[in-house]
C-alpha positions in Angstrom: -16.1 -1.9 -20.1 -16.7 1.6 -21.4 -14.4 4.0 -23.2 -13.8 7.4 -21.6 -13.9 10.7 -23.4 -10.3 10.6 -24.6 -10.3 7.0 -25.8 -7.5 6.0 -23.4 -9.7 5.2 -20.3 -11.3 1.8 -19.7 -13.6 1.4 -16.7 -13.3 -2.0 -15.1 -15.5 -2.0 -12.0 -13.9 0.3 -9.4 -10.5 0.2 -11.2 -10.1 2.7 -14.1 -7.2 2.1 -16.4 -5.7 5.4 -17.7 -3.3 5.2 -20.7 -1.2 2.0 -20.8 0.5 1.7 -17.5 -1.4 3.8 -15.0 -4.5 2.8 -13.1 -6.9 4.8 -11.0 -8.3 3.0 -8.0 -11.2 4.3 -5.9 -11.3 2.9 -2.4 -13.6 3.5 0.6 -12.1 3.8 4.0 -13.8 4.0 7.4 -13.2 7.2 9.4 -10.7 5.3 11.6 -8.8 3.9 8.6 -8.6 7.3 7.0 -7.3 8.8 10.2 -4.7 6.1 10.3 -3.7 6.9 6.7 -3.3 10.6 7.6 -1.3 9.9 10.7 1.0 7.6 8.8 1.4 10.2 6.1 2.4 12.8 8.7 4.8 10.4 10.5 6.4 9.4 7.2 6.5 13.0 6.0 4.9 11.9 2.8 3.6 14.5 0.4 0.5 12.5 -0.7 -1.8 9.7 0.4 -0.8 7.7 -2.7 2.9 7.9 -1.7 1.9 6.3 1.6 0.0 3.5 -0.2 2.7 2.9 -2.7 5.3 2.6 0.1 3.0 0.3 2.1 2.6 -2.0 -1.0 6.4 -2.2 -1.5 7.0 -3.0 2.1 4.2 -5.6 2.2 5.5 -7.2 -1.0 9.0 -7.4 0.4 7.7 -8.8 3.7 5.8 -11.5 2.0 8.8 -12.5 -0.1 11.0 -12.7 2.9 8.4 -14.8 4.8 8.1 -17.1 1.8 11.9 -17.7 1.9 11.7 -18.7 5.5 13.1 -15.6 7.2 12.0 -14.6 10.7 11.6 -11.1 11.8 13.2 -9.5 14.9 13.0 -6.1 16.5 16.4 -5.2 17.9 17.0 -2.4 20.5 20.0 -2.0 22.8 21.3 -5.4 21.9 18.0 -7.1 22.8 16.2 -9.0 20.1 12.5 -9.8 20.1 11.2 -12.2 17.5 8.0 -10.9 15.8 5.3 -13.1 14.3 2.9 -11.2 12.1 -0.3 -13.1 11.5 -1.0 -12.0 7.9 
């Protein structure tokens, strides 16, 4: 670990802790993954890439909690329901 110039930064590999509760994360994406991120950002009308990532984390966390509780997921359209099994 190394201290940053302002004394509040700690470098831990590719994660940099800033102040007490904020973390800076550097990630590398393939061109295809970055294009997907930008497409999702536009579709979601998100202002920033980090907004997309935060929302994705919240949704993924919620999904995993529901799956752990034994819930099944269905897509419903025009009174037709399709059970969905996600493999992650």
